[in-house]
Every structure is written in C-alpha cells, then in structure tokens.
C-alpha positions in Angstrom: -18.4 -7.9 18.1 -21.6 -5.8 17.6 -23.6 -5.5 14.4 -22.1 -2.1 13.6 -18.5 -3.4 13.7 -19.4 -6.3 11.5 -21.0 -4.0 9.0 -18.0 -1.7 9.1 -15.6 -4.7 8.6 -17.6 -6.0 5.6 -18.0 -2.6 4.0 -14.2 -2.0 4.3 -13.5 -5.4 2.7 -16.1 -5.4 0.0 -16.0 -1.7 -1.0 -12.5 -0.5 -0.1 -12.6 2.6 -2.4 -16.0 3.7 -1.0 -14.7 3.1 2.6 -11.6 5.2 1.9 -13.9 8.0 0.7 -16.2 7.6 3.7 -13.4 7.9 6.3 -11.9 10.9 4.6 -8.8 9.7 2.7 -8.0 12.3 0.0 -7.7 10.6 -3.4 -8.8 10.8 -7.1 -11.7 8.4 -7.2 -11.1 5.2 -9.3 -7.4 5.9 -9.6 -6.4 4.0 -6.4 -6.2 0.2 -6.4 -6.5 -1.7 -3.1 -5.4 -5.4 -2.9 -6.3 -6.7 0.6 -6.7 -5.2 4.0 -5.3 -1.7 4.6 -5.2 0.2 7.9 -5.9 3.9 7.5 -5.2 4.8 11.1 -7.1 7.2 13.3 -6.8 10.3 11.2 -7.4 9.1 7.6 -8.3 12.6 6.5 -4.6 13.5 6.8 -3.7 11.0 4.1 -3.5 12.1 0.5 -3.0 9.7 -2.4 -2.1 10.6 -6.0 -3.4 8.8 -9.1 -2.4 5.3 -10.2 -1.5 4.2 -6.7 -1.5 0.5 -5.8 -1.8 -0.5 -2.1 -1.4 -4.2 -1.2 -2.4 -6.3 1.8 -1.3 -5.4 5.3 -0.3 -1.8 4.5 -0.6 0.6 7.6 -0.8 4.3 7.5 0.1 5.8 10.9 -0.5 9.6 11.2 0.3 10.1 14.9 3.0 9.2 17.5 1.3 7.2 20.2 4.3 7.5 22.4 3.1 10.9 23.5 0.6 9.1 25.7 3.5 8.2 28.1 4.2 11.9 28.8 0.7 13.4 28.9 0.7 13.3 32.7 3.6 15.8 32.5 2.5 17.7 29.4 -1.3 17.3 29.0 -1.5 18.8 25.5 1.4 16.9 24.0 0.4 15.7 20.5 2.4 14.7 17.4 0.2 14.2 14.4 1.3 14.7 10.8 -0.1 14.1 7.3 1.1 11.5 4.9 1.3 12.3 1.2 1.7 9.7 -1.6 2.5 10.9 -5.1 1.3 9.5 -8.5 2.3 6.1 -10.0 3.2 4.5 -6.7 3.2 0.8 -5.7 3.2 0.0 -2.0 4.1 -3.7 -1.2 2.6 -6.0 1.4 2.9 -5.1 5.1 4.5 -1.7 4.6 4.2 0.7 7.4 4.1 4.5 6.6 4.9 6.7 9.5 3.6 10.3 10.3 4.9 13.2 8.2 6.2 11.1 5.3 5.9 12.1 1.7 6.4 9.4 -0.9 7.2 10.9 -4.3 5.9 10.0 -7.7 7.0 6.9 -9.7 8.0 5.0 -6.6 8.0 1.4 -5.5 8.0 0.6 -1.8 9.1 -3.0 -1.2 7.2 -5.4 1.0 7.7 -5.1 4.7 9.4 -1.7 4.5 9.0 0.9 7.3 8.8 4.3 5.7 10.0 6.8 8.3 11.5 9.5 6.0 10.5 11.0 2.7 11.1 9.0 -0.4 12.1 11.0 -3.5 10.5 10.7 -7.0 11.6 7.9 -9.3 12.9 5.6 -6.5 12.7 2.0 -5.2 12.8 1.9 -1.4 13.1 -1.2 0.8 14.0 -2.2 4.3 13.6 -1.1 7.9 13.9 1.8 7.9 13.1 2.1 4.2 16.0 3.4 2.1 16.4 4.0 -1.7 18.3 1.2 -3.4 17.8 2.1 -7.0 15.9 4.4 -9.3 12.6 3.4 -10.7 14.2 3.6 -14.2 16.8 1.0 -13.2 14.0 -1.2 -11.8 12.1 -1.0 -15.0 15.1 -2.0 -17.0 15.5 -5.1 -14.8 11.8 -5.9 -15.2 12.1 -5.7 -19.0 15.0 -8.2 -19.0 13.3 -10.7 -16.7 9.7 -10.4 -18.0 7.7 -13.5 -18.9 5.5 -11.2 -21.1 2.3 -12.6 -19.6 1.1 -9.5 -17.7 -1.7 -8.9 -20.2 -3.4 -12.2 -19.3 -5.8 -12.5 -16.4 -7.1 -15.3 -14.1 -7.1 -18.9 -15.4 -5.7 -17.9 -18.7 -2.6 -16.4 -17.0 -2.4 -19.5 -14.7 -2.4 -21.8 -17.7 0.3 -19.8 -19.5 2.5 -19.8 -16.3 1.9 -23.6 -15.9 3.0 -24.1 -19.5 6.0 -21.8 -19.1 7.2 -23.7 -15.9 6.2 -27.1 -17.3 3.8 -27.7 -14.4 1.6 -30.7 -15.0 -0.8 -30.3 -12.0 -3.9 -28.2 -11.6 -4.4 -24.8 -10.1 -5.6 -26.5 -6.9 -9.1 -25.0 -7.0 -8.3 -21.3 -6.5 -11.0 -20.5 -9.1 -14.5 -21.3 -7.9 
C-alpha cells in the first residue's frame, strides 16, 4: 500500500464528512451522521443524501451494474449507471447495500443487512433481501415508545452506568473507555 492510499484511508476514517464532500456526495453539510466505514462506490457524485441521515458501519452504495463487463465484447458501449437518492430523516443500518437507481423516501428506517433494490416509500421500515416494507415508521415509533428504557439522552460512561444499573450488571465496562 502506497503513502497516498494510506492517507486516503485515514482521511476517510477520521474525517468522513469532509471525505464525502471531497469525493462528490451531494448532502447538506453537518446534517449527515456517519458511524463506521461506508463505501461510496465509483460514482459518489450520483449519490444525494437529505438532512438528518444516519449511515452506519458497512453500508455500501453501488451506482452501477458491473455485470455489463461480461457483455462489453459484444456491445462495447454497454453501461448501466444510475443515481441513488436518500430522503430526509433516514436511518440506514449496518451492512446495508443500496443498488443503482434506488430512491429511499423520507422518515425511513432500513434494517441491518438489507439489500435495497427497489424504491422505499416515505414513512417506512424496510428489511430483508431484497428489502421490503414491513411496517410504517409511525408503527415503529409506537413500538419504540412502549419498549424505551428512557436513557437515550445519556452519553458514554453515564449511559453505560445507567444500563448496568437497569440490567443489574455488577461487572465493569471492560475498558471500552480509554
């Protein structure tokens, strides 16, 4: 690995928002939250994100169909590349794959491991392979309200201590805070 690739890898990890801007992802600055490694694909300028978007570890945006390579010997100019659009107030769970041409509406939760191959409408929770809508975001919120531990306002060690107390855990946090 050369020095340039190391710099790029560190920049992407340490400054994910600046990296998104540098590679051309379209988004309202400071209104996108990145948690972990995200793959923006080879045409990141075709990706548009709304405000209040949360993208977690392992998410992949794929804007082209690489299968066209098999047929370029027959049709040299064969190309399938399409934009991806993500609305406002969207949570994208771990290891989600978003395929070319997909639009994800606003107020949407995409469950971990989903493969989004078709548009997801506003106010939806979508999961699975391929991703399918299983409930409305309103139904999901009602479930969250019923099951909430009411600790979401806490951060870091304070939250850990409250969770340990809630679950009657007597150990320590195993050194996750340095």
